[in-house]
All heavy atoms as an XYZ file, in Angstrom:
678
protein
N     109.227     67.928     94.819
C     110.326     68.863     95.011
C     111.119     68.416     96.225
O     110.539     68.029     97.235
C     109.769     70.262     95.267
C     109.039     70.859     94.079
S     108.224     72.402     94.506
C     106.601     71.766     94.880
N     112.395     68.489     96.094
C     113.255     68.115     97.205
C     114.103     69.322     97.575
O     114.875     69.823     96.761
C     114.154     66.912     96.839
C     115.081     66.568     97.987
C     113.307     65.710     96.451
N     113.926     69.799     98.787
C     114.724     70.921     99.265
C     114.123     72.281     98.970
O     113.278     72.442     98.098
N     114.581     73.246     99.733
C     114.023     74.596     99.612
C     114.349     75.257     98.282
O     113.549     76.025     97.761
C     114.444     75.456    100.788
C     115.895     75.844    100.787
C     116.215     76.771    101.922
N     117.430     76.276    102.543
C     117.822     76.616    103.725
N     117.129     77.436    104.441
N     118.927     76.129    104.217
N     115.520     74.970     97.714
C     115.866     75.585     96.433
C     114.884     75.169     95.339
O     114.451     75.992     94.533
C     117.294     75.223     96.026
C     118.344     75.863     96.934
O     118.013     76.865     97.615
O     119.478     75.359     96.963
N     114.523     73.881     95.304
C     113.535     73.416     94.319
C     112.171     74.036     94.569
O     111.462     74.418     93.636
C     113.422     71.888     94.344
C     114.639     71.201     93.747
O     115.444     71.876     93.074
O     114.772     69.982     93.949
N     111.782     74.130     95.822
C     110.486     74.722     96.164
C     110.415     76.174     95.690
O     109.453     76.590     95.056
C     110.236     74.636     97.675
C     108.882     75.124     98.084
C     107.777     74.292     97.992
C     108.709     76.417     98.556
C     106.516     74.736     98.367
C     107.453     76.871     98.924
C     106.355     76.032     98.834
N     111.444     76.938     95.981
C     111.495     78.343     95.556
C     111.519     78.431     94.038
O     110.814     79.254     93.437
C     112.709     79.065     96.184
C     112.918     80.444     95.559
C     112.523     79.192     97.692
N     112.278     77.583     93.375
C     112.383     77.615     91.903
C     111.043     77.326     91.242
O     110.657     78.007     90.282
C     113.437     76.627     91.424
N     110.327     76.324     91.730
C     109.010     76.003     91.154
C     108.068     77.191     91.297
O     107.371     77.567     90.353
C     108.412     74.741     91.806
C     106.931     74.603     91.491
C     109.171     73.509     91.346
N     108.037     77.806     92.462
C     107.150     78.947     92.672
C     107.596     80.169     91.876
O     106.770     80.961     91.433
C     107.022     79.249     94.164
C     106.130     78.240     94.836
O     104.918     78.317     94.734
N     106.714     77.264     95.487
N     108.881     80.324     91.653
C     109.402     81.420     90.847
C     109.011     81.250     89.381
O     108.701     82.212     88.688
C     110.916     81.507     90.980
C     111.523     82.690     90.222
C     113.053     82.726     90.257
N     113.631     82.445     91.546
C     114.395     81.377     91.821
N     114.677     80.486     90.897
N     114.891     81.194     93.020
N     109.018     80.013     88.887
C     108.743     79.731     87.481
C     107.257     79.593     87.157
O     106.892     79.540     85.987
C     109.476     78.448     87.055
C     110.974     78.552     87.128
C     111.544     79.633     86.223
O     111.048     79.795     85.090
O     112.484     80.335     86.647
N     106.405     79.519     88.165
C     104.970     79.373     87.926
C     104.500     80.538     87.045
O     104.926     81.673     87.248
C     104.220     79.388     89.269
C     102.825     78.828     89.184
C     102.595     77.472     89.332
C     101.733     79.666     88.953
C     101.314     76.952     89.258
C     100.451     79.150     88.871
C     100.252     77.793     89.026
O      98.988     77.287     88.950
N     103.640     80.271     86.045
C     103.229     81.351     85.127
C     102.662     82.569     85.867
O     101.917     82.426     86.833
C     102.135     80.681     84.282
C     102.446     79.228     84.356
C     103.025     78.997     85.729
N     103.067     83.759     85.400
C     102.615     84.999     86.040
C     101.098     85.094     86.050
O     100.417     84.518     85.215
C     103.200     86.205     85.291
C     104.666     86.400     85.570
C     105.155     87.740     85.053
O     104.434     88.735     85.175
O     106.275     87.761     84.540
N     100.605     85.853     87.007
C      99.175     86.092     87.092
C      98.472     85.282     88.166
O      97.260     85.281     88.251
N      99.219     84.605     89.025
C      98.597     83.797     90.056
C      98.603     84.524     91.394
O      99.378     85.431     91.630
C      99.277     82.441     90.180
C     100.725     82.494     90.601
C     101.794     82.748     89.799
C     101.249     82.302     91.908
N     102.951     82.714     90.525
C     102.649     82.435     91.833
C     100.677     82.012     93.139
C     103.468     82.296     92.933
C     101.504     81.878     94.234
C     102.886     82.022     94.126
N      97.718     84.110     92.237
C      97.677     84.600     93.612
C      97.226     83.434     94.483
O      96.836     82.388     93.983
C      96.718     85.782     93.739
O      95.401     85.385     93.378
N      97.283     83.611     95.779
C      96.855     82.565     96.706
C      95.860     83.163     97.687
O      96.096     84.227     98.263
C      98.049     81.971     97.474
C      98.991     81.252     96.518
C      97.574     81.026     98.575
C     100.234     80.708     97.161
N      94.749     82.484     97.852
C      93.743     82.854     98.850
C      93.701     81.735     99.886
O      93.368     80.599     99.568
C      92.376     83.006     98.192
C      91.309     83.421     99.149
C      90.003     83.699     98.404
N      88.928     83.552     99.346
C      87.870     82.784     99.177
N      87.712     82.121     98.055
N      86.957     82.699    100.098
N      94.077     82.050    101.116
C      94.080     81.058    102.187
C      92.639     80.842    102.641
O      91.950     81.790    103.032
C      94.968     81.500    103.361
C      94.895     80.506    104.499
C      96.411     81.696    102.892
N      92.188     79.591    102.575
C      90.837     79.254    102.993
C      90.795     78.775    104.438
O      89.850     79.066    105.170
C      90.250     78.175    102.078
C      90.202     78.529    100.587
C      89.723     77.336     99.776
C      89.296     79.734    100.355
N      91.841     78.032    104.848
C      91.842     77.491    106.206
C      93.251     77.047    106.583
O      93.995     76.531    105.751
C      90.893     76.297    106.288
C      90.660     75.756    107.670
C      89.556     74.705    107.630
C      89.130     74.353    109.042
N      87.980     73.450    109.036
N      93.598     77.239    107.849
C      94.850     76.744    108.407
C      94.532     76.115    109.757
O      93.835     76.721    110.578
C      95.894     77.879    108.589
C      97.140     77.358    109.289
C      96.247     78.505    107.254
N      95.025     74.907    109.970
C      94.851     74.213    111.239
C      96.237     73.772    111.703
O      96.998     73.206    110.909
C      93.931     72.972    111.082
C      93.799     72.224    112.392
C      92.564     73.375    110.545
N      96.545     74.047    112.965
C      97.868     73.690    113.481
C      97.738     73.005    114.829
O      96.885     73.362    115.647
C      98.730     74.943    113.617
N      98.591     72.014    115.017
C      98.693     71.348    116.314
C     100.133     70.895    116.480
O     100.637     70.110    115.664
C      97.745     70.156    116.400
C      97.776     69.484    117.753
C      96.732     68.384    117.876
O      95.975     68.113    116.969
N      96.707     67.766    119.030
N     100.777     71.405    117.496
C     102.183     71.081    117.698
C     103.004     71.547    116.511
O     102.902     72.700    116.091
N     103.787     70.644    115.940
C     104.618     71.028    114.801
C     103.995     70.633    113.460
O     104.651     70.691    112.427
C     106.033     70.465    114.928
C     106.086     68.945    114.970
O     105.013     68.291    114.954
O     107.199     68.394    115.024
N     102.720     70.249    113.480
C     102.012     69.884    112.247
C     101.017     70.980    111.873
O     100.243     71.450    112.713
C     101.270     68.557    112.422
C     102.175     67.387    112.759
C     103.183     67.069    111.664
O     102.827     67.164    110.475
O     104.329     66.723    112.002
N     101.034     71.375    110.597
C     100.158     72.430    110.092
C      99.513     71.942    108.796
O     100.186     71.358    107.951
C     100.941     73.736    109.816
C     100.019     74.825    109.283
C     101.668     74.204    111.066
N      98.212     72.185    108.662
C      97.485     71.847    107.443
C      96.892     73.133    106.890
O      96.331     73.937    107.634
C      96.352     70.831    107.724
C      95.559     70.545    106.458
C      96.922     69.553    108.314
N      97.039     73.339    105.584
C      96.443     74.516    104.959
C      95.620     74.110    103.747
O      95.934     73.143    103.057
C      97.525     75.525    104.549
O      98.390     74.965    103.583
N      94.541     74.855    103.541
C      93.718     74.715    102.340
C      93.752     76.063    101.646
O      93.439     77.090    102.262
C      92.289     74.354    102.714
C      91.363     74.262    101.520
C      89.902     74.050    101.903
O      89.556     74.156    103.093
O      89.116     73.801    100.990
N      94.177     76.085    100.389
C      94.290     77.340     99.658
C      93.616     77.228     98.290
O      93.430     76.138     97.761
C      95.762     77.785     99.467
C      96.454     77.974    100.809
C      96.527     76.823     98.591
N      93.284     78.385     97.761
C      92.732     78.499     96.413
C      93.726     79.321     95.598
O      94.242     80.324     96.089
C      91.385     79.218     96.506
C      90.578     79.211     95.253
C      89.181     79.745     95.513
O      89.042     80.979     95.631
O      88.258     78.933     95.624
N      94.014     78.856     94.377
C      95.002     79.523     93.531
C      94.344     79.838     92.185
O      94.325     78.994     91.285
C      96.262     78.651     93.336
C      97.310     79.392     92.517
C      96.838     78.222     94.680
N      93.781     81.045     92.050
C      93.179     81.411     90.768
C      94.238     81.912     89.788
O      95.205     82.564     90.179
C      92.216     82.533     91.142
C      92.797     83.149     92.376
C      93.548     82.047     93.084
N      94.043     81.560     88.526
C      94.939     82.032     87.474
C      94.082     82.323     86.250
O      93.322     81.451     85.804
C      96.007     80.991     87.155
C      97.057     81.488     86.229
N      96.877     81.557     84.867
C      98.297     81.965     86.471
C      97.962     82.038     84.305
N      98.848     82.303     85.258
N      94.186     83.529     85.710
C      93.343     83.929     84.583
C      93.435     82.982     83.395
O      92.437     82.654     82.776
C      93.683     85.357     84.122
C      93.234     86.405     85.127
O      92.318     86.120     85.930
O      93.805     87.511     85.114
N      94.621     82.517     83.072
C      94.790     81.679     81.898
C      94.689     80.184     82.151
O      94.327     79.417     81.267
N      94.999     79.752     83.377
C      95.061     78.319     83.667
C      93.857     77.792     84.441
O      93.667     76.585     84.533
C      96.342     78.001     84.447
C      97.640     78.327     83.720
C      98.830     78.107     84.645
C      97.770     77.479     82.462
N      93.088     78.673     85.033
C      91.908     78.239     85.772
C      92.079     78.349     87.274
O      93.008     78.975     87.774
N      91.159     77.716     87.983
C      91.117     77.775     89.445
C      91.600     76.454     90.021
O      91.109     75.386     89.652
C      89.687     78.060     89.912
C      89.448     78.138     91.407
C      90.251     79.274     92.031
C      87.962     78.317     91.681
N      92.562     76.540     90.921
C      93.117     75.357     91.569
C      92.865     75.439     93.062
O      92.733     76.526     93.625
C      94.629     75.267     91.334
C      94.997     75.189     89.887
C      95.251     76.339     89.158
C      95.073     73.961     89.255
C      95.583     76.270     87.815
C      95.408     73.879     87.909
C      95.661     75.042     87.187
N      92.829     74.279     93.700
C      92.782     74.205     95.158
C      93.886     73.262     95.600
O      94.191     72.284     94.913
C      91.435     73.678     95.642
C      90.319     74.666     95.443
C      89.614     74.987     96.745
N      88.654     76.053     96.562
C      87.354     75.864     96.399
N      86.855     74.653     96.401
N      86.555     76.897     96.267
N      94.460     73.545     96.754
C      95.523     72.694     97.292
C      95.302     72.473     98.778
O      94.936     73.402     99.501
C      96.892     73.332     97.058
N      95.513     71.240     99.199
C      95.567     70.889    100.616
C      97.016     70.537    100.903
O      97.610     69.704    100.203
C      94.657     69.711    100.930
N      97.590     71.193    101.897
C      99.016     71.031    102.183
C      99.214     70.614    103.630
O      98.550     71.132    104.525
C      99.765     72.333    101.916
O      99.518     72.782    100.599
N     100.142     69.704    103.835
C     100.469     69.188    105.158
C     101.936     69.501    105.421
O     102.814     69.034    104.697
C     100.214     67.678    105.203
C      98.781     67.327    104.911
C      98.332     67.235    103.600
C      97.880     67.135    105.946
C      97.004     66.931    103.320
C      96.547     66.833    105.673
C      96.112     66.735    104.363
N     102.184     70.313    106.447
C     103.524     70.828    106.721
C     104.005     70.369    108.093
O     103.227     70.278    109.035
C     103.520     72.360    106.701
C     102.935     72.938    105.465
C     101.685     73.459    105.313
C     103.555     73.059    104.191
N     101.499     73.902    104.034
C     102.642     73.656    103.309
C     104.807     72.710    103.696
C     102.930     73.924    101.987
C     105.098     72.975    102.373
C     104.161     73.570    101.538
N     105.292     70.139    108.199
C     105.929     69.929    109.490
C     106.860     71.109    109.716
O     107.676     71.437    108.852
C     106.736     68.607    109.507
O     105.854     67.531    109.195
C     107.358     68.366    110.873
N     106.707     71.759    110.868
C     107.468     72.970    111.179
C     108.275     72.727    112.454
O     107.730     72.287    113.473
C     106.513     74.177    111.378
C     107.310     75.433    111.729
C     105.648     74.394    110.152
N     109.563     72.998    112.374
C     110.425     72.886    113.550
C     111.274     74.135    113.663
O     111.838     74.592    112.675
C     111.330     71.660    113.431
C     110.556     70.369    113.553
C     111.447     69.181    113.891
N     110.640     67.980    113.807
C     110.681     67.101    112.800
N     111.525     67.285    111.813
N     109.915     66.043    112.803
N     111.321     74.685    114.857
C     112.108     75.894    115.116
C     111.771     77.015    114.132
O     112.647     77.721    113.644
C     113.606     75.592    115.074
C     114.014     74.567    116.128
O     113.457     74.634    117.252
O     114.867     73.711    115.833
N     110.469     77.129    113.786
C     110.020     78.214    112.917
C     110.284     77.999    111.436
O     110.063     78.910    110.645
N     110.755     76.805    111.041
C     111.029     76.541    109.630
C     110.275     75.300    109.165
O     110.160     74.319    109.907
C     112.521     76.332    109.393
C     113.334     77.578    109.599
C     114.772     77.394    109.123
O     115.141     76.380    108.559
N     115.582     78.410    109.345
N     109.795     75.358    107.933
C     109.157     74.194    107.335
C     110.243     73.172    107.014
O     111.206     73.483    106.314
C     108.394     74.575    106.043
C     107.862     73.334    105.345
C     107.268     75.548    106.358
N     110.100     71.963    107.558
C     111.103     70.928    107.308
C     110.563     69.800    106.422
O     111.321     68.976    105.927
C     111.662     70.330    108.627
C     112.410     71.397    109.410
C     110.559     69.703    109.456
N     109.250     69.777    106.227
C     108.650     68.766    105.352
C     107.283     69.247    104.918
O     106.581     69.912    105.673
C     108.508     67.441    106.094
C     108.035     66.290    105.220
C     108.018     64.980    105.996
N     107.896     63.811    105.174
C     106.868     63.512    104.385
N     105.861     64.332    104.301
N     106.847     62.401    103.688
N     106.926     68.918    103.704
C     105.598     69.287    103.213
C     105.108     68.320    102.153
O     105.901     67.793    101.363
N     103.813     68.076    102.173
C     103.161     67.269    101.141
C     101.931     68.039    100.689
O     101.146     68.495    101.535
C     102.732     65.897    101.691
O     103.885     65.209    102.169
C     102.046     65.068    100.618
N     101.773     68.219     99.371
C     100.638     68.974     98.839
C      99.847     68.121     97.856
O     100.420     67.339     97.104
C     101.107     70.237     98.118
C     101.766     71.239     99.033
C     102.076     72.535     98.315
O     102.704     72.495     97.239
O     101.681     73.576     98.836
N      98.534     68.322     97.876
C      97.636     67.692     96.923
C      96.884     68.798     96.198
O      96.218     69.617     96.834
C      96.650     66.755     97.644
C      97.356     65.650     98.382
C      97.680     65.781     99.730
C      97.726     64.486     97.713
C      98.342     64.770    100.405
C      98.395     63.467     98.380
C      98.695     63.614     99.731
O      99.351     62.612    100.393
N      97.021     68.839     94.867
C      96.424     69.884     94.048
C      95.331     69.308     93.157
O      95.423     68.169     92.693
C      97.486     70.507     93.144
C      98.427     71.420     93.853
C      99.410     71.072     94.738
C      98.485     72.833     93.737
N     100.075     72.181     95.166
C      99.525     73.285     94.569
C      97.759     73.768     93.006
C      99.850     74.628     94.684
C      98.102     75.097     93.121
C      99.129     75.515     93.957
N      94.326     70.123     92.886
C      93.297     69.758     91.919
C      92.781     71.012     91.237
O      92.905     72.112     91.779
C      92.137     68.987     92.585
O      91.268     68.496     91.569
C      91.357     69.875     93.543
N      92.242     70.845     90.070
C      91.535     71.926     89.384
C      90.069     71.814     89.776
O      89.493     70.724     89.700
C      91.657     71.789     87.864
O      92.991     71.855     87.466
N      89.479     72.906     90.186
C      88.080     72.884     90.602
C      87.219     72.434     89.428
O      87.309     72.976     88.328
C      87.646     74.266     91.131
C      86.163     74.282     91.451
C      88.467     74.628     92.371
N      86.423     71.395     89.658
C      85.547     70.867     88.626
C      86.206     69.902     87.664
O      85.569     69.411     86.735
N      87.498     69.605     87.858
C      88.226     68.738     86.925
C      87.790     67.283     87.025
O      87.817     66.562     86.044
C      89.722     68.834     87.178
N      87.412     66.853     88.212
C      86.992     65.470     88.413
C      85.489     65.435     88.627
O      85.002     65.813     89.693
C      87.691     64.862     89.636
C      89.197     64.828     89.472
O      89.634     64.483     88.368
O      89.907     65.132     90.439
N      84.748     65.004     87.617
C      83.292     64.971     87.783
C      82.901     63.983     88.881
O      83.528     62.940     89.039
C      82.775     64.523     86.420
C      83.919     63.829     85.778
C      85.174     64.456     86.342
N      81.896     64.359     89.640
C      81.448     63.453     90.695
C      80.753     62.249     90.059
O      80.049     62.388     89.062
C      80.522     64.181     91.658
C      79.298     64.747     90.986
C      78.498     65.600     91.923
N      77.479     66.278     91.104
C      76.719     67.237     91.510
N      76.828     67.668     92.740
N      75.834     67.776     90.719
N      80.944     61.093     90.635
C      80.271     59.909     90.109
C      78.750     60.065     90.219
O      78.244     60.652     91.170
C      80.765     58.780     91.015
C      81.998     59.299     91.669
C      81.834     60.782     91.743
N      78.049     59.558     89.256
C      76.585     59.683     89.218
C      75.928     59.170     90.498
O      74.992     59.769     91.008
C      76.044     58.933     87.996
C      74.588     59.214     87.708
C      74.300     60.667     87.339
O      75.144     61.298     86.684
O      73.225     61.171     87.728
N      76.427     58.065     91.048
C      75.811     57.482     92.240
C      75.892     58.399     93.455
O      75.120     58.282     94.393
C      76.438     56.121     92.583
C      77.895     56.197     92.981
C      78.976     56.069     92.167
C      78.416     56.464     94.286
N      80.135     56.223     92.872
C      79.830     56.471     94.188
C      77.843     56.691     95.539
C      80.649     56.688     95.264
C      78.672     56.919     96.615
C      80.070     56.917     96.478
N      76.823     59.369     93.414
C      77.053     60.234     94.575
C      76.323     61.574     94.459
O      76.333     62.363     95.420
C      78.563     60.462     94.688
C      78.998     60.881     96.064
C      80.488     60.829     96.221
N      81.146     61.756     95.307
C      82.430     61.741     95.023
N      83.218     60.844     95.562
N      82.953     62.596     94.185
N      75.686     61.879     93.354
C      75.127     63.217     93.125
C      74.088     63.628     94.173
O      73.950     64.801     94.453
C      74.513     63.338     91.718
O      73.515     62.362     91.560
C      75.571     63.188     90.654
N      73.361     62.710     94.720
C      72.355     63.060     95.720
C      72.922     63.369     97.085
O      72.207     63.844     97.972
N      74.206     63.138     97.284
C      74.816     63.298     98.603
C      75.817     64.452     98.700
O      76.264     64.764     99.800
C      75.540     62.007     99.000
C      74.687     60.782     98.888
C      74.906     59.872     97.858
C      73.657     60.553     99.768
C      74.135     58.740     97.746
C      72.861     59.431     99.665
C      73.090     58.516     98.655
N      76.182     65.046     97.577
C      77.220     66.076     97.591
C      76.785     67.285     96.788
O      75.864     67.220     95.972
C      78.557     65.540     97.005
C      79.093     64.397     97.844
C      78.400     65.114     95.568
N      77.450     68.418     97.037
C      77.204     69.648     96.279
C      78.479     70.039     95.563
O      79.569     69.829     96.098
C      76.796     70.780     97.228
C      75.479     70.547     97.931
C      75.143     71.712     98.852
O      75.859     72.727     98.864
O      74.149     71.575     99.589
N      78.365     70.637     94.376
C      79.569     71.106     93.686
C      80.237     72.232     94.465
O      79.574     73.001     95.149
C      79.083     71.586     92.330
C      77.605     71.538     92.359
C      77.164     70.881     93.625
N      81.571     72.315     94.355
C      82.317     73.379     95.038
C      82.350     74.617     94.164
O      82.370     74.567     92.993
C      83.727     72.913     95.343
C      83.750     71.790     96.344
S      85.389     71.098     96.640
C      86.277     72.468     97.285
C-alpha cells in the first residue's frame, strides 16, 4: 500500500467480523514495532508484526509481515527445539 488513502481503503474493505488484539508494542525514538493477532470467524487467525516510523505524531512509513497461525508447518528437524503457537 502506498499512502494513507490506500491504507485506509484496505482496512475499510477487509471482510467484516475482524478485530485486533495487541500482543506487544516496543518503541524507541521514532521507531515502533507491534505484534498483533487478528481473529476472523470465517478466515481464521492471523498474526502480524509491524514496523512503523512515526514523526510528529504521525505514521510516515510502515512495513508489515502477516501469517496465518499454523499455516507454515515447522520443519521436522526443528520439532525438538520449538513449540507450536
